[in-house]
N, C-alpha and C positions, 0 to 999 in steps of 0.2 A: 765329817766324814771326808777322808783321805780321797783322795784318786784310785789308788790303789785297790783299794776294800767297797768303792763304786764300779769299777771293772769286774771285781767278782763278783758281787754281788749281780752285777747285769748279768755275766755271762752264766750264772745259775739257774736267773731266772730264766734265759734260753732255753738253757738244757730243761730245766722244768716243765715248760709250755710244750717240748716236742714230747717228752714219757709221756705226759698228760695226753698228747694226742691220741700215743702208741695204745694208751690203754686203754684207750674210749672208744678202739676199732673192734674190739669184740667183748662179749662178757665174761670169755675162758681164754687164758692163756696156755697152752699144753705146755707142762716141764717135760723135759725130753731127758732122758739119756740115751745116749745111742752107743751100740755096741760094735755094730759093724756101719762102715762107712757107707757102702753099696742101700743101705736102707734110706739112708738121708733124703736121697733127692723124691723115691715112692712116699715117703712119708711125708714130708714136705706138699708137696703135690696135692694127698688125699686131704689133710686137714684144710688146707685152703680151698680146696673145694667143698670142704664141707661147712663154711664159713668162718675160720679160727684163722686167719693171715699173722697173726703175732704169736710167734714161735720162741721158747727160751729154751735150749738147749743146753744142757747144765755139763761144768766140768767136769764129771766124773769117773770117765770112762777115757782112754788113749785115744780115739779117735772122734773128739769132739770136737777139735779146732778143725779138723779137713771136712768134719761133718757142716759147721758152722760156715765154711767155705762153699761146700756143695748146695745147702739148703739155699744160701743168700742169694744165689743165679735162679732159683726158683720163681716165676713171674707172681707176683701178688705176694711173695712171702717178706716177713718183717722178722729179721733171724735178730733175737739177742743170745748173750751168753751168761746163765745162771752159774752159781753157784762160786760165783768171785769171790775169794776169799783173800789174797794175796794182791799187794801193789805191782806186784811183777806180772801178775796177770792181764793186767789191762790194756796194756801196748799191745799183748800176742791176740787179745781177743776182737782189737779192734782191725788190727792185721788182716786178720782172717775175714772181717767183712761184717763182725758183729754192728745191729745198729743200738743197740742198747746193752747193759749190764742188771744183770740183780745180785744182790749181795742176800746172805741168809743174817747178816749182823751189819754193825756198822762200827769204826775205830777210826781215830783222826789221819792216823796215814795212810788207810785205805781212801777213806774221803777225802782227802786233799787229792791224792792222784787221780780218782773219779775226777774231781772239780777240774782239775788241771789237764784232762784229758781233751776234754769237749765233747767226751762221749756222755747221752742220757743214760741216767742208772737211777735202776727202784731199789734200797737201802733197807735191810731188813732193820724191824725194831718191835720190840716185846713188851717195853713198859713207857709207863707216860715220860718218865725220863730220859730215856734212850729217843724218844718219838721228839721232845721238846729241843734234846740236841741236834736234831735231826735239822728241823723248823727253825731250830737262831742262823742254821747256815743256808738258810734259803730252801732246804729241801721239802716241800709242801706234800709229794707225793710218793708214798712211804708203803713198806711188805707189810705185814704183819706177819711176823713165823715166831715160830709156830704154833698157827693161829689157834685150829680145839686145843693146845695146850694153857695159851696162857689167856684163855675166856673167851673166843670166840666170837659170837656175836654180842654176847652179853659185854666186853670190854670195849667194843667198837661203839657200842652206846654211850657207855660210859665215859670214853673221850669224846663222844661227838660234843659235847656244849666246851667244855675248856678248852678243846684244842680242833674249834671248827674249821680251821682254813686247811688240815688237813687228809686228803684225800686216800684210801688205800685198796690196796691188793693185798686179801688174805691168802695167805697158803700155808699149806701142810695140816691135812687131818678135811682138805675141802674136796666133798662126792659128790655128786649127780642130786643125790638127796636133800645136803645140807645148802648145797651151793644156793638153792633160790633165796633162801633167809639173807645168806650174806649179800646179795645181788641188790636184796629188796632195802637196806640200808641207804640213806643219802650219803654218807661218807666213805661208800664203796664205789670203786668205780670200775674194776673188774675182779677177777678170781685168777689162781692159779691153781690148775690141778694137773696130776699124773694118771688119770684112769684113762685119757685120751690112745695112746700107744701102749695098752699092755701086753706084755713079752711074748703071750702065746700067739697075736695076732699078729705082734712086727717077726715075727719066729717064722711065722707059717706065711709070711705076705700075702695076708690078707687085707688090703687095703683100702678095698672096699666096705668091710666093717669098720676101719680106721675113719674113715669118712663118715659112714654112718652116726658113727658117735660122736664124731666133730659137728654133723648137722642139729644131732639132738642140742648138744651144747651149747650152739651159736642161740638158739629159740631157747633158753632158760630165761633171760631176762626179756 
């Protein structure tokens, strides 16, 4: 094995260890879309107070990068960037203060950039072929997406034997009702869910209600 390849695998292992630690902090990672930057800090405080320190802010709004920077300053918050789909976004989210990245899928240029960046990341996969391609790069922590569309718990049970070293964060269609079924599986370390920050509560600034939702989610496992 060449020195360069050994270095790449060593760096990948360190990043995987860190994303594994982050995923293990709570059973649910809130998947958040921020429309108003002023909501970022009170939302983060409510979620952290409710027991969900890991926050995924999706790059689906113009306010996302500023929101990541604001949330990153909240004590106890571990803030990452979701919906990372282009290599050009990687350095921007890292500069904003993101401590990890989440992608809906994986392709070589994006994976190369993420591995080179040193930023821990959770890449999406939907098929055994995609999962194996990521595993070949040393990526053992993956996001099953869209989880309920591609087979849900049945898919996770099916790949548990042949791909036993992979640990998943299923996202997409996860609800308070089906989350316990996913979390009960040995190859699931956490789930991602968007139900923690409903638009009605965010618009009303009802952060106590958001904290209550977080507290219930934190008790799911």
